[in-house]
C-alpha positions, 0 to 999 in steps of 0.5 A: 320508566323514566327511573331506568331509561335514565340509569341506562343512559347514565352507564352508557355514557359513564362508559364512553368517557371510560374507554376515551380516558384508556384510549387516550392512555394507549395513545399516550404510552404508544408516544412515550414509546415512540419519543424513547425509540427516537432518543435511543437512536439519536444517542447511539448515533451521538456516541457512534460519531463520538466513538468513530472521532475517538478511534481516529484519535488513537491512529494519530499515535501509530504513524504510518511509516514505510519501513525500506531497506538500508540503501547502503549495504555490503554484498560481499568480496568480487570473489563470491560472484561468478559470471553472470546475473546474481540474484541474491539480493533481488528480494532484499534490496532489489539489486541483481550483481552481473560480474563480467570477466573483467568488471563488476556492476550492480543493476537496480531492479527497475523498469524504466518504463513505469516502475515493474520489477522484472524477472531474469530468464536465464533461458532467454538470457534476458530481463523481461518485465511482467507488466508490458513486456520490456525486455532488457540485455544481460547489461540491463540495456533495452532492446524489446517493449516500451521501455525508454532506456537502459535499467539504472546502475547503482553505485559501487566500491570496494570498502577497506576490508575488499568488500563490495559497497552498494549505494542504491541511492547513486544510480548511473543513468544511460540515456540515448535520447538525452545523450546522456551516459554514465554507466562508464562513469568511475563507481558505476563498475569494479574492475575485477 
């Protein structure tokens, strides 16, 4: 009888270390899986960081350049313009050509309040700024809204062939509050 009992004890004790060994192997495998996943995440972060920096490095070779229209351009002959406001050059060069019976001048299409581009309203015979409601008459002089002064005029001259050349980098200002009026200076208009 003692032989049978010792056999049962031996088999039970041999099963316990086997179960402990398999549990230890499972926990090691689980730890290895966790460590492998953790390493993958770390390497993915490192490669992602390096990839973003590489893209920023490549972006350096493509500069952010603004391509603005030329500030000096020809608009044609004085006879090409009828009396009133001509809007042909508004989209390309941001100017209106104004022809009066005795003279021609070019208004730079920028509101003097915040720099928006006003719209010409032929029915109302005025320029109207869509941003804050500034109103200008057909000569670009402000009469309503928050605009502090009239719109600027661009430099105009006739070239040797008789074409009108406009330079929007040279503007003529009329500021009644400062006592400055350059609208009658040479180059602010052409006699026609």
